[in-house]
Structures are given as C-alpha cells and as structure tokens.
C-alpha positions, 0 to 999 in steps of 0.5 A: 466910741472914740478913743484917745491915745495918749503915747508917752516917751522919756529917758527917765523911768520914774517920771515916765510912770509917775506920769502914768500913773496919774492919767490912770487915777484920772481915768479911775477916778471918773470911771472912764474905760482905759487900758494900759500903760502898755510898755513900747520897745525901748530904743537903745541910743549907743555911742563908742567914743575913744579915751585917748584924743591924740592918737597916742596909746592903747586903743580903749574905748567908752561906751555911752548909751541912752534909753528912750523909754515909751509908754501907750495909754488908750483912754475913752475921749470923754471931754471932762477926763481928756480935760483933766489929762490935758490939766497933768503936769509934765516935767520936761523931760517927759514927750507926750503925744495925744491922738483921737481915734475913732 
C-alpha cells in the first residue's frame, strides 16, 4: 500500500510539535496506519561576530545560533486522510513537504 511521507522543518519547536500532533490526531481519528513523528537530526547554523565594529579594543565575539528542528511522519496514503492533512493550518514558521511513496 502506498504511503505519504510528511517532512516538517521549523526553527520554532513548539509550533512544529503542534502540527505533528494535529497530523497524528487525524490519523488516529480516521484509523489509518502511521508511524512517527520521528525526530531527524537538528541542524545548527552558527555565526560569530565581533562586538567592536571599528577594530579597537579587545577581541570579543558574540556567538549567534539558529536551530532547525525536523520531524518526519509516515501515513498511509488514504485519500480522506491526505485531504484532511492538507487542510491543517500550518504556521508561517513551519515548512512542510509531502511525498507519496509506493
């Protein structure tokens, strides 16, 4: 049976988890097989900038970090389930990819 692989990316962990829980609630309500949400490795983007813009004084740096959290949910490719997943409200901070696998 074909399945849909849903990948979710976000910098906001709470919003990402709420969307994942909404998708799994849909699968539970429709009694469709699913697996997940599976935690994928978090990507860390690090930037170090110098505090003093003119070059005078001691060399002190500020370190900035952005984390990109990822989740994956596999759900059976039932037409009703996928239609309801498409209607889930996605916040602007969350990116979603849906891929159908045979």
